[in-house]
N, C-alpha and C positions, 0 to 999 in steps of 0.2 A: 436493368435489373441483373445483368450479368455480374456486376460487382457487389451484389448483395450475398450475405450468407444468412441462411435461416439458422438460428440457435433454438433448439427446442428443449424444454425441460418438462418431463412428465413424471411428477412425483405423485404420490397417492392424494395428497391435499391440494395441490396446485398444478395447474397446466398453464404454461405461458409460452408463447413463441415471440422472439425478438428478431427483427430483421435489422442487422447492423451491417452498413456498407463498409467495404474493406478500408476506405479512406478514414474511417472513424476511429480505428484503433491507434493508440499512442505507441509509437515504435521505441525501440531500445534506447536511441540517443535522447529523445524528448524526456523519457522517464529517467535516464541517467542524470540529466541537468537537474530535473526536479529533485532527485534523490540527493544530489550534491547540495543544493540549496537547503533542503531539509536536514541534512547532516550538520551543516554549519550552524543553522538555527538551533537544533537540539542539542548539539555539544556546547554551544555558547550558553544556552539555558541551564545546562547541567553544570558548567563551570560557575555561573552565577550563584546557583544553589549551594554548590560546595563552599563558595566563599562567604555567603550570607550565613550559613550554619557553621562555618569555620572547621570544616572537617579536615584533619590533618592528613597530608599527602603520604605520610609513612604509617598510617594506621593499617594494622593486619589483623586478621582473625583466622586462626589455624594455618598460619603461613600463607594466606591468601590476601592480597592487597585489596582494600575495600573501595578505593577511589574508582578503578576500572568498573567494578561491579555496580557502583552508584551511577556512573556515567551511562553504562550500558542500560540500567533500568530506566533512567529518566528519558534517555532516547526512544526506547521502545514505548514507554508510556506516551511520549509526544506524538508518535505516529499512531498509536491506538486511539488516543483521545480525540485527536483532531480528525481522523478519518471517521470515526463514529459520530462525532458531534457536528461535524462540518459537511455532512452529506457527501463522504467520499473525497474530501479534499484536505491536503495539508498546505502549509504555506508555500512550499516548493510547487506542488501540483497547481495551486491558484496561479502562482507566477507563470507557469508554463502552459496555463489553460488546459489542464486535463483533469479527470476524475475517475474514481473507482466505482463501477456499478455492479450491482448483483444481476446474474442471469436468472436467478430463481425468484427474487422477490423485488417489489417496488423500491424498497429501501435496504441498505446494508444492515444486517442483523448484528446484535452485540456479539454473538458467537463468531459470525464471519469475519468481523473486525479483530476479534481476539485471536483467532487462528491465524489470519492473514498477517496482521501487524505485530504480533508478539511472537508466537511460536514459529511460524514459517520465516519471518524476517530474521529472527535469531539464528536459525539454522543457515539461511542464505548468507548472513554476514560472516559466518566462519567458513563456509564453503562457497566463496564468491563466484565460482565457476557456474553455479546453478543460475545466477542472473542471466547467463546466455540463452536459457530457455526462451527469453523474451524474443530474441532475434530469430530464432528458428521455428517458434511455434506458429501455426496458421492464424490464431487470434491474438497473436503478440502477448501470450499470458505467461507469467512467471510461474514457478512451481507453487507459490502461495496462491495465485489465481486459480490454477487448476484445482487445488485442494478444496476451495470453497466456492466455486463457480462464479468468479468474478472476472471482469475485464476492465482495463483502463482505457478510456476514450477520450477523445478531444472534447472539450467542454462545449464549444459551439454546436456539436451534434446532439448533444443531450435533448434540447428542446424538440428537435426534429424527430428523435426516436420515440419520445414519449407523447407526442401529439398524435400519432397514428395509432 
């Protein structure tokens, strides 16, 4: 039991204690590979959509190129929709055997996914050094995880955690 960490969440409506073993957390490099896979899939998907709808590459609005905005929007939606609808997993996370879980609820809420996958990911993608939080935080949490009380754990540990 020395490798177990007790995470307590005492809110007004919900009291929950989860014991997560240290080995359950998905570390920086595992998450980096999952993110790389997801980035390839998301940008490929955005390029397909741009080709299908024949969006011109030189299209601008108020001197702002539209294509990068469409790519970013589709990629953020990819992360949000898959994480919310697929129980904390994107295609990259599935390939690496990891998933996002909430420390305060049984299931990731719409709001948690919205904040984690849209707003926080948008900020972290512009300030990439923020991803280094994962390597140095005790629970391997990114800034986004800290904001919404989530952790990324190895998928084979999920059944163990929620059986007890």
